[in-house]
C-alpha positions, 0 to 999 in steps of 0.5 A: 499500499502506498503510504505517500499521502498518509497522515495516520498517527500524525498529531495535527493542531487546527486553530479555528477548529470550530469554524466550518472549514476548520471542522470539516478538515478536522473530521476528515483528517481524523477519519484518515487516521490523524490525532486531531486537536481542534482549538477555538473559543467556543467550548460547547461547539468544539465539544460537539464537533469532537463527539461527532468525530469519535462517533465516526471512529476518529480520534480528536480533542478540543482545547479552548484557546485565544490565538492572540494570547501567547500564554494561552497557546503555550499552555494548549501546546503543553496539554498536547505535548502531555496528551500525545508527546508531539506535534506533527502539523499546525493548520492556522485556520483561525480568522475572521472580519469585522464591520468596521474594517470593511467599507460598505458600498455607500461608504468610503475609506474615511468610514473605516474604524481603525480599532476594528481594523487593528483587531482584524489584522491581529486576529488574522496575522498576529493569530497566525504568527503566535501559534506558528511560533509556539508550535514550531518548538516541538517541531524543531525538537523532533526535527520535522513538521508542517505548517499550513497557513490560511491565505485567501483570495483577497490576498491575490486581488484587491477586492472592494470592501474588505480592507482589513481582512485582505491586508491581513491575508496578504501579510499571511501569504508573505509570512508564509514565504518568509517562515518557509526560508527562515525555518529551512535554513535556520532549523531544518528543511524537514520542516515545511511552511505552506498556505492554502488560499480558499476561493469562495466557500460559504461560512458562517462569516460570509454567508449573509454577504454572499446569499440572501435568507432564501438562498439566492445570491446577493449582488456580491455573491453573483459577482463572485460566481460570474468570476468563478469559472466553475460557477459555484462556491466551493464545498468545505470538503474540497479543501481536504485533499490539498491540506492532506497533501501539504502535511504528507510526505507527498509534499517533502519538497514543497515549502513556501507556496500558496496552494489555491483551491478556487474553482478558477477564480484567481485565473478569471481574466474578464 
């Protein structure tokens, strides 16, 4: 049996683990044999996801976290090492947006609330840097590992409205390339740092922006579909194969990349 893409017995930590994408990826990896640690803010939701995974035969645990508090994340890491003794992969899926960091169609740049802009930058970018710093340590000690950050289509194209989110995601793409070089040259090339850039997937955060209560498309949602050659939104499970590839031995010579999973959105020209 070919084990090239195997994630069996890998300890995989997922921040943003209670989100639609994080939870779906976590369940998939657990059912592929990984030991999954979901981390998020919502205990009740996290426990529910873990029970669902266990009911299907997967192994998972949930830890309450705050990706912007390094002491909390260090305690999470200690708990994971106490339970499993290692960390093989980190998926930095935590993120989000706030109304004050966006510009409404009828608004202008002067309407941006700087405090909310800063919070969006911190949640997405600093909330990726802190877990990376913490969970990189056991990887360095083990001499191997993989980090996968979550970028976005907003990092490639200057989309209207999402000022703070786009700036943060562009920073994550840059941070990914920086870290790939930093880790490979100063520690070991057996630790790889990559990112995934999802196209448009319906989540709890963007559903109201892209669809109406009756399920029909908003004006923005219709514009997204117009620019997506596949003419639909992505399904959360369609991210799983790329994630599995990036944390498996199949990607042993892959680092510093941003893997696009977008139904062709970023290739659309007119």
